[in-house]
GUKE-87322 format. One record per residue (C-alpha): x, y, z; residue in three letters. Coordinates in steps of 0.25 Angstrom, whole numbers, plus 5000, padded with zeros to 4 digits. Layout:
N
<site><xx>X</xx><yy>Y</yy><zz>Z</zz><rokol>ALA</rokol></site>
...
***
This chain:
307
<site><xx>5052</xx><yy>4988</yy><zz>4991</zz><rokol>MET</rokol></site>
<site><xx>5054</xx><yy>5002</yy><zz>4996</zz><rokol>PHE</rokol></site>
<site><xx>5059</xx><yy>5002</yy><zz>4989</zz><rokol>SER</rokol></site>
<site><xx>5048</xx><yy>5015</yy><zz>4994</zz><rokol>PHE</rokol></site>
<site><xx>5049</xx><yy>5022</yy><zz>4972</zz><rokol>SER</rokol></site>
<site><xx>5050</xx><yy>5030</yy><zz>4962</zz><rokol>ARG</rokol></site>
<site><xx>5046</xx><yy>5027</yy><zz>4976</zz><rokol>ALA</rokol></site>
<site><xx>5056</xx><yy>5025</yy><zz>4992</zz><rokol>TRP</rokol></site>
<site><xx>5052</xx><yy>5018</yy><zz>4981</zz><rokol>CYS</rokol></site>
<site><xx>5052</xx><yy>5014</yy><zz>4995</zz><rokol>TRP</rokol></site>
<site><xx>5059</xx><yy>5019</yy><zz>4977</zz><rokol>VAL</rokol></site>
<site><xx>5043</xx><yy>5032</yy><zz>4984</zz><rokol>ARG</rokol></site>
<site><xx>5031</xx><yy>5036</yy><zz>4993</zz><rokol>PRO</rokol></site>
<site><xx>5016</xx><yy>5036</yy><zz>4988</zz><rokol>ALA</rokol></site>
<site><xx>5011</xx><yy>5045</yy><zz>4979</zz><rokol>ALA</rokol></site>
<site><xx>5002</xx><yy>5053</yy><zz>4988</zz><rokol>LEU</rokol></site>
<site><xx>5013</xx><yy>5052</yy><zz>4998</zz><rokol>GLY</rokol></site>
<site><xx>5019</xx><yy>5066</yy><zz>4998</zz><rokol>CYS</rokol></site>
<site><xx>5006</xx><yy>5073</yy><zz>4994</zz><rokol>ALA</rokol></site>
<site><xx>5003</xx><yy>5070</yy><zz>5008</zz><rokol>ALA</rokol></site>
<site><xx>5015</xx><yy>5078</yy><zz>5013</zz><rokol>ALA</rokol></site>
<site><xx>5007</xx><yy>5089</yy><zz>5010</zz><rokol>THR</rokol></site>
<site><xx>5000</xx><yy>5088</yy><zz>5023</zz><rokol>ALA</rokol></site>
<site><xx>5011</xx><yy>5097</yy><zz>5028</zz><rokol>PHE</rokol></site>
<site><xx>5008</xx><yy>5108</yy><zz>5017</zz><rokol>LEU</rokol></site>
<site><xx>5002</xx><yy>5122</yy><zz>5019</zz><rokol>PRO</rokol></site>
<site><xx>4987</xx><yy>5121</yy><zz>5021</zz><rokol>ILE</rokol></site>
<site><xx>4979</xx><yy>5125</yy><zz>5009</zz><rokol>ARG</rokol></site>
<site><xx>4964</xx><yy>5125</yy><zz>5009</zz><rokol>ALA</rokol></site>
<site><xx>4958</xx><yy>5112</yy><zz>5002</zz><rokol>ALA</rokol></site>
<site><xx>4948</xx><yy>5112</yy><zz>4991</zz><rokol>PRO</rokol></site>
<site><xx>4934</xx><yy>5113</yy><zz>4996</zz><rokol>ALA</rokol></site>
<site><xx>4927</xx><yy>5100</yy><zz>4997</zz><rokol>ALA</rokol></site>
<site><xx>4916</xx><yy>5097</yy><zz>4987</zz><rokol>ALA</rokol></site>
<site><xx>4902</xx><yy>5097</yy><zz>4993</zz><rokol>GLN</rokol></site>
<site><xx>4890</xx><yy>5089</yy><zz>4992</zz><rokol>GLY</rokol></site>
<site><xx>4888</xx><yy>5073</yy><zz>4993</zz><rokol>PRO</rokol></site>
<site><xx>4893</xx><yy>5071</yy><zz>4979</zz><rokol>ALA</rokol></site>
<site><xx>4906</xx><yy>5078</yy><zz>4982</zz><rokol>ALA</rokol></site>
<site><xx>4908</xx><yy>5069</yy><zz>4994</zz><rokol>GLY</rokol></site>
<site><xx>4905</xx><yy>5056</yy><zz>4986</zz><rokol>ALA</rokol></site>
<site><xx>4915</xx><yy>5061</yy><zz>4976</zz><rokol>GLN</rokol></site>
<site><xx>4925</xx><yy>5064</yy><zz>4987</zz><rokol>ARG</rokol></site>
<site><xx>4923</xx><yy>5050</yy><zz>4993</zz><rokol>SER</rokol></site>
<site><xx>4925</xx><yy>5044</yy><zz>4979</zz><rokol>ALA</rokol></site>
<site><xx>4938</xx><yy>5051</yy><zz>4977</zz><rokol>ALA</rokol></site>
<site><xx>4943</xx><yy>5048</yy><zz>4991</zz><rokol>ALA</rokol></site>
<site><xx>4941</xx><yy>5033</yy><zz>4989</zz><rokol>ALA</rokol></site>
<site><xx>4948</xx><yy>5033</yy><zz>4976</zz><rokol>GLN</rokol></site>
<site><xx>4959</xx><yy>5041</yy><zz>4982</zz><rokol>GLY</rokol></site>
<site><xx>4961</xx><yy>5031</yy><zz>4994</zz><rokol>GLU</rokol></site>
<site><xx>4963</xx><yy>5020</yy><zz>4983</zz><rokol>ALA</rokol></site>
<site><xx>4973</xx><yy>5029</yy><zz>4976</zz><rokol>LEU</rokol></site>
<site><xx>4980</xx><yy>5032</yy><zz>4990</zz><rokol>PHE</rokol></site>
<site><xx>4982</xx><yy>5018</yy><zz>4993</zz><rokol>LYS</rokol></site>
<site><xx>4985</xx><yy>5013</yy><zz>4979</zz><rokol>GLN</rokol></site>
<site><xx>4996</xx><yy>5024</yy><zz>4976</zz><rokol>SER</rokol></site>
<site><xx>5003</xx><yy>5020</yy><zz>4989</zz><rokol>GLY</rokol></site>
<site><xx>5000</xx><yy>5033</yy><zz>4995</zz><rokol>CYS</rokol></site>
<site><xx>4996</xx><yy>5025</yy><zz>5008</zz><rokol>VAL</rokol></site>
<site><xx>5009</xx><yy>5019</yy><zz>5010</zz><rokol>ALA</rokol></site>
<site><xx>5015</xx><yy>5033</yy><zz>5013</zz><rokol>CYS</rokol></site>
<site><xx>5004</xx><yy>5042</yy><zz>5019</zz><rokol>HIS</rokol></site>
<site><xx>4993</xx><yy>5042</yy><zz>5029</zz><rokol>ARG</rokol></site>
<site><xx>4981</xx><yy>5051</yy><zz>5030</zz><rokol>ILE</rokol></site>
<site><xx>4980</xx><yy>5056</yy><zz>5044</zz><rokol>GLY</rokol></site>
<site><xx>4989</xx><yy>5045</yy><zz>5050</zz><rokol>GLY</rokol></site>
<site><xx>5002</xx><yy>5053</yy><zz>5049</zz><rokol>GLY</rokol></site>
<site><xx>5014</xx><yy>5053</yy><zz>5040</zz><rokol>ARG</rokol></site>
<site><xx>5019</xx><yy>5040</yy><zz>5035</zz><rokol>LEU</rokol></site>
<site><xx>5029</xx><yy>5039</yy><zz>5023</zz><rokol>VAL</rokol></site>
<site><xx>5024</xx><yy>5052</yy><zz>5019</zz><rokol>GLY</rokol></site>
<site><xx>5015</xx><yy>5063</yy><zz>5026</zz><rokol>PRO</rokol></site>
<site><xx>5000</xx><yy>5061</yy><zz>5031</zz><rokol>ASP</rokol></site>
<site><xx>4990</xx><yy>5065</yy><zz>5020</zz><rokol>LEU</rokol></site>
<site><xx>4979</xx><yy>5069</yy><zz>5029</zz><rokol>LYS</rokol></site>
<site><xx>4975</xx><yy>5084</yy><zz>5025</zz><rokol>GLY</rokol></site>
<site><xx>4985</xx><yy>5085</yy><zz>5013</zz><rokol>VAL</rokol></site>
<site><xx>4974</xx><yy>5090</yy><zz>5004</zz><rokol>THR</rokol></site>
<site><xx>4972</xx><yy>5102</yy><zz>5013</zz><rokol>GLU</rokol></site>
<site><xx>4987</xx><yy>5106</yy><zz>5014</zz><rokol>ARG</rokol></site>
<site><xx>4989</xx><yy>5105</yy><zz>4999</zz><rokol>ARG</rokol></site>
<site><xx>4982</xx><yy>5108</yy><zz>4985</zz><rokol>SER</rokol></site>
<site><xx>4978</xx><yy>5096</yy><zz>4976</zz><rokol>GLU</rokol></site>
<site><xx>4986</xx><yy>5104</yy><zz>4965</zz><rokol>ALA</rokol></site>
<site><xx>4999</xx><yy>5100</yy><zz>4973</zz><rokol>TRP</rokol></site>
<site><xx>4995</xx><yy>5087</yy><zz>4979</zz><rokol>ILE</rokol></site>
<site><xx>4992</xx><yy>5081</yy><zz>4965</zz><rokol>ILE</rokol></site>
<site><xx>5005</xx><yy>5083</yy><zz>4958</zz><rokol>PRO</rokol></site>
<site><xx>5012</xx><yy>5080</yy><zz>4970</zz><rokol>PHE</rokol></site>
<site><xx>5006</xx><yy>5066</yy><zz>4972</zz><rokol>VAL</rokol></site>
<site><xx>5008</xx><yy>5063</yy><zz>4957</zz><rokol>GLN</rokol></site>
<site><xx>5022</xx><yy>5067</yy><zz>4956</zz><rokol>HIS</rokol></site>
<site><xx>5029</xx><yy>5071</yy><zz>4970</zz><rokol>SER</rokol></site>
<site><xx>5042</xx><yy>5073</yy><zz>4964</zz><rokol>GLN</rokol></site>
<site><xx>5039</xx><yy>5082</yy><zz>4953</zz><rokol>ASP</rokol></site>
<site><xx>5033</xx><yy>5092</yy><zz>4962</zz><rokol>VAL</rokol></site>
<site><xx>5044</xx><yy>5090</yy><zz>4972</zz><rokol>ILE</rokol></site>
<site><xx>5054</xx><yy>5093</yy><zz>4961</zz><rokol>HIS</rokol></site>
<site><xx>5046</xx><yy>5105</yy><zz>4956</zz><rokol>SER</rokol></site>
<site><xx>5050</xx><yy>5112</yy><zz>4968</zz><rokol>GLY</rokol></site>
<site><xx>5038</xx><yy>5111</yy><zz>4976</zz><rokol>ASP</rokol></site>
<site><xx>5043</xx><yy>5115</yy><zz>4990</zz><rokol>SER</rokol></site>
<site><xx>5031</xx><yy>5108</yy><zz>4997</zz><rokol>VAL</rokol></site>
<site><xx>5034</xx><yy>5095</yy><zz>4990</zz><rokol>ALA</rokol></site>
<site><xx>5049</xx><yy>5097</yy><zz>4992</zz><rokol>THR</rokol></site>
<site><xx>5047</xx><yy>5098</yy><zz>5006</zz><rokol>ALA</rokol></site>
<site><xx>5037</xx><yy>5086</yy><zz>5007</zz><rokol>LEU</rokol></site>
<site><xx>5048</xx><yy>5078</yy><zz>5000</zz><rokol>PHE</rokol></site>
<site><xx>5058</xx><yy>5082</yy><zz>5010</zz><rokol>GLU</rokol></site>
<site><xx>5050</xx><yy>5080</yy><zz>5022</zz><rokol>GLN</rokol></site>
<site><xx>5046</xx><yy>5066</yy><zz>5020</zz><rokol>PHE</rokol></site>
<site><xx>5060</xx><yy>5061</yy><zz>5017</zz><rokol>GLY</rokol></site>
<site><xx>5060</xx><yy>5064</yy><zz>5002</zz><rokol>ARG</rokol></site>
<site><xx>5052</xx><yy>5051</yy><zz>5000</zz><rokol>MET</rokol></site>
<site><xx>5048</xx><yy>5052</yy><zz>4984</zz><rokol>VAL</rokol></site>
<site><xx>5033</xx><yy>5049</yy><zz>4982</zz><rokol>MET</rokol></site>
<site><xx>5030</xx><yy>5041</yy><zz>4970</zz><rokol>PRO</rokol></site>
<site><xx>5022</xx><yy>5048</yy><zz>4958</zz><rokol>ASP</rokol></site>
<site><xx>5008</xx><yy>5042</yy><zz>4956</zz><rokol>HIS</rokol></site>
<site><xx>5001</xx><yy>5041</yy><zz>4943</zz><rokol>ASP</rokol></site>
<site><xx>4989</xx><yy>5048</yy><zz>4950</zz><rokol>LEU</rokol></site>
<site><xx>4980</xx><yy>5058</yy><zz>4943</zz><rokol>SER</rokol></site>
<site><xx>4975</xx><yy>5071</yy><zz>4949</zz><rokol>ALA</rokol></site>
<site><xx>4961</xx><yy>5065</yy><zz>4952</zz><rokol>ASP</rokol></site>
<site><xx>4968</xx><yy>5053</yy><zz>4958</zz><rokol>GLN</rokol></site>
<site><xx>4977</xx><yy>5061</yy><zz>4968</zz><rokol>VAL</rokol></site>
<site><xx>4964</xx><yy>5069</yy><zz>4971</zz><rokol>ARG</rokol></site>
<site><xx>4956</xx><yy>5056</yy><zz>4975</zz><rokol>SER</rokol></site>
<site><xx>4969</xx><yy>5054</yy><zz>4984</zz><rokol>ILE</rokol></site>
<site><xx>4967</xx><yy>5066</yy><zz>4990</zz><rokol>LEU</rokol></site>
<site><xx>4952</xx><yy>5065</yy><zz>4992</zz><rokol>ALA</rokol></site>
<site><xx>4956</xx><yy>5052</yy><zz>5000</zz><rokol>TYR</rokol></site>
<site><xx>4966</xx><yy>5060</yy><zz>5008</zz><rokol>VAL</rokol></site>
<site><xx>4956</xx><yy>5071</yy><zz>5012</zz><rokol>ARG</rokol></site>
<site><xx>4946</xx><yy>5060</yy><zz>5016</zz><rokol>GLU</rokol></site>
<site><xx>4956</xx><yy>5052</yy><zz>5024</zz><rokol>ALA</rokol></site>
<site><xx>4961</xx><yy>5064</yy><zz>5030</zz><rokol>GLY</rokol></site>
<site><xx>4947</xx><yy>5068</yy><zz>5034</zz><rokol>ALA</rokol></site>
<site><xx>4945</xx><yy>5055</yy><zz>5040</zz><rokol>ALA</rokol></site>
<site><xx>4958</xx><yy>5054</yy><zz>5048</zz><rokol>ALA</rokol></site>
<site><xx>4953</xx><yy>5065</yy><zz>5057</zz><rokol>GLY</rokol></site>
<site><xx>4958</xx><yy>5080</yy><zz>5059</zz><rokol>ALA</rokol></site>
<site><xx>4971</xx><yy>5078</yy><zz>5065</zz><rokol>ALA</rokol></site>
<site><xx>4983</xx><yy>5084</yy><zz>5058</zz><rokol>SER</rokol></site>
<site><xx>4992</xx><yy>5074</yy><zz>5051</zz><rokol>SER</rokol></site>
<site><xx>5003</xx><yy>5080</yy><zz>5059</zz><rokol>ALA</rokol></site>
<site><xx>4997</xx><yy>5076</yy><zz>5071</zz><rokol>ALA</rokol></site>
<site><xx>4995</xx><yy>5061</yy><zz>5066</zz><rokol>ALA</rokol></site>
<site><xx>5002</xx><yy>5051</yy><zz>5075</zz><rokol>PRO</rokol></site>
<site><xx>5014</xx><yy>5045</yy><zz>5068</zz><rokol>PRO</rokol></site>
<site><xx>5014</xx><yy>5031</yy><zz>5062</zz><rokol>PRO</rokol></site>
<site><xx>5015</xx><yy>5020</yy><zz>5072</zz><rokol>ALA</rokol></site>
<site><xx>5030</xx><yy>5015</yy><zz>5072</zz><rokol>PRO</rokol></site>
<site><xx>5032</xx><yy>5001</yy><zz>5066</zz><rokol>VAL</rokol></site>
<site><xx>5036</xx><yy>4991</yy><zz>5076</zz><rokol>ALA</rokol></site>
<site><xx>5050</xx><yy>4985</yy><zz>5075</zz><rokol>LYS</rokol></site>
<site><xx>5051</xx><yy>4973</yy><zz>5067</zz><rokol>ALA</rokol></site>
<site><xx>5056</xx><yy>4960</yy><zz>5074</zz><rokol>THR</rokol></site>
<site><xx>5070</xx><yy>4955</yy><zz>5070</zz><rokol>PRO</rokol></site>
<site><xx>5063</xx><yy>4944</yy><zz>5062</zz><rokol>GLU</rokol></site>
<site><xx>5055</xx><yy>4954</yy><zz>5055</zz><rokol>GLN</rokol></site>
<site><xx>5068</xx><yy>4962</yy><zz>5051</zz><rokol>ILE</rokol></site>
<site><xx>5074</xx><yy>4950</yy><zz>5046</zz><rokol>ARG</rokol></site>
<site><xx>5062</xx><yy>4946</yy><zz>5037</zz><rokol>LEU</rokol></site>
<site><xx>5061</xx><yy>4961</yy><zz>5032</zz><rokol>GLY</rokol></site>
<site><xx>5076</xx><yy>4961</yy><zz>5028</zz><rokol>GLN</rokol></site>
<site><xx>5074</xx><yy>4947</yy><zz>5021</zz><rokol>ASP</rokol></site>
<site><xx>5062</xx><yy>4954</yy><zz>5014</zz><rokol>LEU</rokol></site>
<site><xx>5069</xx><yy>4966</yy><zz>5009</zz><rokol>PHE</rokol></site>
<site><xx>5080</xx><yy>4958</yy><zz>5002</zz><rokol>GLN</rokol></site>
<site><xx>5071</xx><yy>4947</yy><zz>4996</zz><rokol>GLY</rokol></site>
<site><xx>5077</xx><yy>4936</yy><zz>5005</zz><rokol>ARG</rokol></site>
<site><xx>5061</xx><yy>4933</yy><zz>5009</zz><rokol>VAL</rokol></site>
<site><xx>5052</xx><yy>4936</yy><zz>4999</zz><rokol>ARG</rokol></site>
<site><xx>5039</xx><yy>4944</yy><zz>5002</zz><rokol>PHE</rokol></site>
<site><xx>5026</xx><yy>4936</yy><zz>5003</zz><rokol>ALA</rokol></site>
<site><xx>5020</xx><yy>4942</yy><zz>4991</zz><rokol>ASN</rokol></site>
<site><xx>5032</xx><yy>4942</yy><zz>4982</zz><rokol>GLY</rokol></site>
<site><xx>5037</xx><yy>4956</yy><zz>4983</zz><rokol>GLY</rokol></site>
<site><xx>5050</xx><yy>4960</yy><zz>4978</zz><rokol>PRO</rokol></site>
<site><xx>5061</xx><yy>4961</yy><zz>4989</zz><rokol>ALA</rokol></site>
<site><xx>5064</xx><yy>4975</yy><zz>4993</zz><rokol>CYS</rokol></site>
<site><xx>5078</xx><yy>4975</yy><zz>4990</zz><rokol>ASN</rokol></site>
<site><xx>5074</xx><yy>4974</yy><zz>4976</zz><rokol>SER</rokol></site>
<site><xx>5073</xx><yy>4989</yy><zz>4976</zz><rokol>CYS</rokol></site>
<site><xx>5077</xx><yy>4993</yy><zz>4989</zz><rokol>HIS</rokol></site>
<site><xx>5091</xx><yy>4993</yy><zz>4997</zz><rokol>GLU</rokol></site>
<site><xx>5094</xx><yy>4994</yy><zz>5012</zz><rokol>VAL</rokol></site>
<site><xx>5107</xx><yy>4995</yy><zz>5019</zz><rokol>THR</rokol></site>
<site><xx>5108</xx><yy>4983</yy><zz>5027</zz><rokol>ASN</rokol></site>
<site><xx>5120</xx><yy>4973</yy><zz>5027</zz><rokol>ASP</rokol></site>
<site><xx>5110</xx><yy>4962</yy><zz>5028</zz><rokol>ALA</rokol></site>
<site><xx>5102</xx><yy>4965</yy><zz>5015</zz><rokol>VAL</rokol></site>
<site><xx>5106</xx><yy>4962</yy><zz>5001</zz><rokol>ILE</rokol></site>
<site><xx>5107</xx><yy>4975</yy><zz>4993</zz><rokol>GLY</rokol></site>
<site><xx>5094</xx><yy>4979</yy><zz>4986</zz><rokol>GLY</rokol></site>
<site><xx>5090</xx><yy>4988</yy><zz>4974</zz><rokol>GLY</rokol></site>
<site><xx>5090</xx><yy>5002</yy><zz>4972</zz><rokol>VAL</rokol></site>
<site><xx>5077</xx><yy>5003</yy><zz>4964</zz><rokol>LEU</rokol></site>
<site><xx>5071</xx><yy>5011</yy><zz>4976</zz><rokol>ALA</rokol></site>
<site><xx>5074</xx><yy>5017</yy><zz>4989</zz><rokol>LYS</rokol></site>
<site><xx>5085</xx><yy>5013</yy><zz>4999</zz><rokol>GLU</rokol></site>
<site><xx>5078</xx><yy>5008</yy><zz>5012</zz><rokol>LEU</rokol></site>
<site><xx>5088</xx><yy>5008</yy><zz>5023</zz><rokol>THR</rokol></site>
<site><xx>5082</xx><yy>5021</yy><zz>5030</zz><rokol>THR</rokol></site>
<site><xx>5068</xx><yy>5019</yy><zz>5025</zz><rokol>VAL</rokol></site>
<site><xx>5063</xx><yy>5016</yy><zz>5039</zz><rokol>PHE</rokol></site>
<site><xx>5068</xx><yy>5030</yy><zz>5044</zz><rokol>SER</rokol></site>
<site><xx>5062</xx><yy>5037</yy><zz>5032</zz><rokol>ARG</rokol></site>
<site><xx>5049</xx><yy>5031</yy><zz>5032</zz><rokol>LEU</rokol></site>
<site><xx>5047</xx><yy>5025</yy><zz>5046</zz><rokol>GLY</rokol></site>
<site><xx>5040</xx><yy>5012</yy><zz>5048</zz><rokol>GLY</rokol></site>
<site><xx>5026</xx><yy>5016</yy><zz>5045</zz><rokol>PRO</rokol></site>
<site><xx>5032</xx><yy>5021</yy><zz>5031</zz><rokol>GLY</rokol></site>
<site><xx>5039</xx><yy>5009</yy><zz>5029</zz><rokol>VAL</rokol></site>
<site><xx>5029</xx><yy>5000</yy><zz>5031</zz><rokol>ARG</rokol></site>
<site><xx>5018</xx><yy>5007</yy><zz>5024</zz><rokol>ALA</rokol></site>
<site><xx>5027</xx><yy>5008</yy><zz>5012</zz><rokol>ILE</rokol></site>
<site><xx>5029</xx><yy>4993</yy><zz>5012</zz><rokol>LEU</rokol></site>
<site><xx>5015</xx><yy>4990</yy><zz>5014</zz><rokol>GLY</rokol></site>
<site><xx>5009</xx><yy>4999</yy><zz>5003</zz><rokol>SER</rokol></site>
<site><xx>5021</xx><yy>5002</yy><zz>4994</zz><rokol>PRO</rokol></site>
<site><xx>5019</xx><yy>5017</yy><zz>4988</zz><rokol>PRO</rokol></site>
<site><xx>5030</xx><yy>5016</yy><zz>4977</zz><rokol>PHE</rokol></site>
<site><xx>5027</xx><yy>5012</yy><zz>4963</zz><rokol>PRO</rokol></site>
<site><xx>5039</xx><yy>5001</yy><zz>4961</zz><rokol>VAL</rokol></site>
<site><xx>5035</xx><yy>4996</yy><zz>4975</zz><rokol>MET</rokol></site>
<site><xx>5020</xx><yy>4995</yy><zz>4971</zz><rokol>GLN</rokol></site>
<site><xx>5023</xx><yy>4987</yy><zz>4960</zz><rokol>ARG</rokol></site>
<site><xx>5033</xx><yy>4978</yy><zz>4966</zz><rokol>ALA</rokol></site>
<site><xx>5023</xx><yy>4974</yy><zz>4978</zz><rokol>PHE</rokol></site>
<site><xx>5010</xx><yy>4975</yy><zz>4970</zz><rokol>GLN</rokol></site>
<site><xx>5002</xx><yy>4963</yy><zz>4974</zz><rokol>ASP</rokol></site>
<site><xx>5013</xx><yy>4958</yy><zz>4983</zz><rokol>ARG</rokol></site>
<site><xx>5013</xx><yy>4966</yy><zz>4996</zz><rokol>PRO</rokol></site>
<site><xx>5021</xx><yy>4965</yy><zz>5008</zz><rokol>LEU</rokol></site>
<site><xx>5015</xx><yy>4958</yy><zz>5020</zz><rokol>THR</rokol></site>
<site><xx>5014</xx><yy>4964</yy><zz>5034</zz><rokol>ASP</rokol></site>
<site><xx>5024</xx><yy>4955</yy><zz>5039</zz><rokol>GLU</rokol></site>
<site><xx>5033</xx><yy>4959</yy><zz>5027</zz><rokol>GLU</rokol></site>
<site><xx>5031</xx><yy>4974</yy><zz>5029</zz><rokol>VAL</rokol></site>
<site><xx>5035</xx><yy>4973</yy><zz>5044</zz><rokol>THR</rokol></site>
<site><xx>5048</xx><yy>4965</yy><zz>5041</zz><rokol>ALA</rokol></site>
<site><xx>5052</xx><yy>4975</yy><zz>5030</zz><rokol>LEU</rokol></site>
<site><xx>5050</xx><yy>4987</yy><zz>5040</zz><rokol>VAL</rokol></site>
<site><xx>5057</xx><yy>4981</yy><zz>5050</zz><rokol>GLY</rokol></site>
<site><xx>5069</xx><yy>4978</yy><zz>5041</zz><rokol>PHE</rokol></site>
<site><xx>5069</xx><yy>4992</yy><zz>5035</zz><rokol>LEU</rokol></site>
<site><xx>5068</xx><yy>4997</yy><zz>5050</zz><rokol>ARG</rokol></site>
<site><xx>5080</xx><yy>4989</yy><zz>5054</zz><rokol>GLU</rokol></site>
<site><xx>5088</xx><yy>4993</yy><zz>5041</zz><rokol>ALA</rokol></site>
<site><xx>5086</xx><yy>5007</yy><zz>5044</zz><rokol>ASP</rokol></site>
<site><xx>5089</xx><yy>5006</yy><zz>5058</zz><rokol>ALA</rokol></site>
<site><xx>5103</xx><yy>4998</yy><zz>5055</zz><rokol>GLU</rokol></site>
<site><xx>5107</xx><yy>5005</yy><zz>5042</zz><rokol>HIS</rokol></site>
<site><xx>5119</xx><yy>5012</yy><zz>5049</zz><rokol>ALA</rokol></site>
<site><xx>5125</xx><yy>4998</yy><zz>5052</zz><rokol>PHE</rokol></site>
<site><xx>5124</xx><yy>4994</yy><zz>5037</zz><rokol>HIS</rokol></site>
<site><xx>5133</xx><yy>4997</yy><zz>5025</zz><rokol>GLN</rokol></site>
<site><xx>5126</xx><yy>5002</yy><zz>5012</zz><rokol>PRO</rokol></site>
<site><xx>5130</xx><yy>4993</yy><zz>5001</zz><rokol>ARG</rokol></site>
<site><xx>5139</xx><yy>4996</yy><zz>4989</zz><rokol>ASP</rokol></site>
<site><xx>5139</xx><yy>4984</yy><zz>4980</zz><rokol>TYR</rokol></site>
<site><xx>5146</xx><yy>4992</yy><zz>4967</zz><rokol>GLY</rokol></site>
<site><xx>5160</xx><yy>4989</yy><zz>4971</zz><rokol>ILE</rokol></site>
<site><xx>5158</xx><yy>4975</yy><zz>4976</zz><rokol>ARG</rokol></site>
<site><xx>5148</xx><yy>4971</yy><zz>4964</zz><rokol>LEU</rokol></site>
<site><xx>5160</xx><yy>4977</yy><zz>4955</zz><rokol>PHE</rokol></site>
<site><xx>5172</xx><yy>4969</yy><zz>4962</zz><rokol>SER</rokol></site>
<site><xx>5163</xx><yy>4956</yy><zz>4963</zz><rokol>ALA</rokol></site>
<site><xx>5161</xx><yy>4958</yy><zz>4948</zz><rokol>GLY</rokol></site>
<site><xx>5176</xx><yy>4960</yy><zz>4945</zz><rokol>VAL</rokol></site>
<site><xx>5180</xx><yy>4948</yy><zz>4954</zz><rokol>ILE</rokol></site>
<site><xx>5169</xx><yy>4938</yy><zz>4947</zz><rokol>GLY</rokol></site>
<site><xx>5174</xx><yy>4943</yy><zz>4933</zz><rokol>ALA</rokol></site>
<site><xx>5189</xx><yy>4939</yy><zz>4937</zz><rokol>VAL</rokol></site>
<site><xx>5184</xx><yy>4926</yy><zz>4943</zz><rokol>ILE</rokol></site>
<site><xx>5176</xx><yy>4922</yy><zz>4931</zz><rokol>LEU</rokol></site>
<site><xx>5187</xx><yy>4925</yy><zz>4922</zz><rokol>LEU</rokol></site>
<site><xx>5197</xx><yy>4916</yy><zz>4930</zz><rokol>ALA</rokol></site>
<site><xx>5187</xx><yy>4906</yy><zz>4930</zz><rokol>PHE</rokol></site>
<site><xx>5185</xx><yy>4905</yy><zz>4915</zz><rokol>TYR</rokol></site>
<site><xx>5199</xx><yy>4906</yy><zz>4912</zz><rokol>SER</rokol></site>
<site><xx>5202</xx><yy>4894</yy><zz>4920</zz><rokol>LEU</rokol></site>
<site><xx>5190</xx><yy>4887</yy><zz>4913</zz><rokol>LEU</rokol></site>
<site><xx>5195</xx><yy>4890</yy><zz>4900</zz><rokol>TRP</rokol></site>
<site><xx>5210</xx><yy>4887</yy><zz>4901</zz><rokol>ARG</rokol></site>
<site><xx>5208</xx><yy>4874</yy><zz>4894</zz><rokol>GLY</rokol></site>
<site><xx>5201</xx><yy>4881</yy><zz>4881</zz><rokol>ARG</rokol></site>
<site><xx>5207</xx><yy>4880</yy><zz>4867</zz><rokol>ARG</rokol></site>
<site><xx>5215</xx><yy>4893</yy><zz>4865</zz><rokol>LYS</rokol></site>
<site><xx>5217</xx><yy>4892</yy><zz>4850</zz><rokol>GLY</rokol></site>
<site><xx>5208</xx><yy>4891</yy><zz>4838</zz><rokol>PRO</rokol></site>
<site><xx>5201</xx><yy>4878</yy><zz>4835</zz><rokol>VAL</rokol></site>
<site><xx>5208</xx><yy>4877</yy><zz>4822</zz><rokol>ASN</rokol></site>
<site><xx>5222</xx><yy>4882</yy><zz>4825</zz><rokol>GLN</rokol></site>
<site><xx>5228</xx><yy>4869</yy><zz>4823</zz><rokol>ALA</rokol></site>
<site><xx>5222</xx><yy>4867</yy><zz>4809</zz><rokol>ILE</rokol></site>
<site><xx>5227</xx><yy>4881</yy><zz>4806</zz><rokol>PHE</rokol></site>
<site><xx>5241</xx><yy>4878</yy><zz>4811</zz><rokol>GLU</rokol></site>
<site><xx>5241</xx><yy>4865</yy><zz>4802</zz><rokol>ARG</rokol></site>
<site><xx>5238</xx><yy>4872</yy><zz>4789</zz><rokol>GLN</rokol></site>
<site><xx>5247</xx><yy>4883</yy><zz>4791</zz><rokol>VAL</rokol></site>
<site><xx>5259</xx><yy>4872</yy><zz>4794</zz><rokol>THR</rokol></site>
<site><xx>5255</xx><yy>4865</yy><zz>4782</zz><rokol>SER</rokol></site>
<site><xx>5256</xx><yy>4876</yy><zz>4772</zz><rokol>THR</rokol></site>
***
């Protein structure tokens, strides 16, 4: 589930994600806006397309526009702080920009907990339409700086019943209402009460500390990672399930020091050897009455004797 591709995962945050982090970069002058009614209509059309892409690409799971940071930074004012020539390749392939040695991209990667933003198959024009939407939504959000935006409201603590439900949902003891796969199909969490999970996606024991309650809830409600998007396509989690999973992950994070990480390798090998020995012993007892010589041995001996 989480997991977060290859995004968190939670295998990675949404495409526009880290581009938004450019809100913290040195200010550069934005391109002058086109003038006239036709230009205004064109900007509105681009913003409408950008809004749809912003939601479809999973950006909304990790970013707000004027509402403060979530999993990634607030996007308000990003187009005033960095040029499109930098933003577009970062949105498309953020890790390529980071690995190229770009100091700003590297600093943002470190600042936001080394969360990998997934690559998105977006054209330059599609990214520009997203930026048009970000500019429009940012203007509507008011003149307040994103740094002064109030922090997200804390997630209410789940009840013991909700935590137990989240634990059962995580490991598949209780099926999701819409038929999605169990979280531990891809994710692992250090908890003695939970069966070991997969390693396809990121380990989630401390995900609550890394992303916070609002971030975890946002990703579960609108997965930004490609693998998770496909797994839950047309099978979204219900609000009750999201609340239960957030509660369980919060509990697992808070108590992980009291649980031991699993190492199944030696135990699985030992169990395999012991099982093989038991099977061999059983087959030996089962076959002890079997014929131990050739079927035609008696005929062969008679022929030898007669000669």
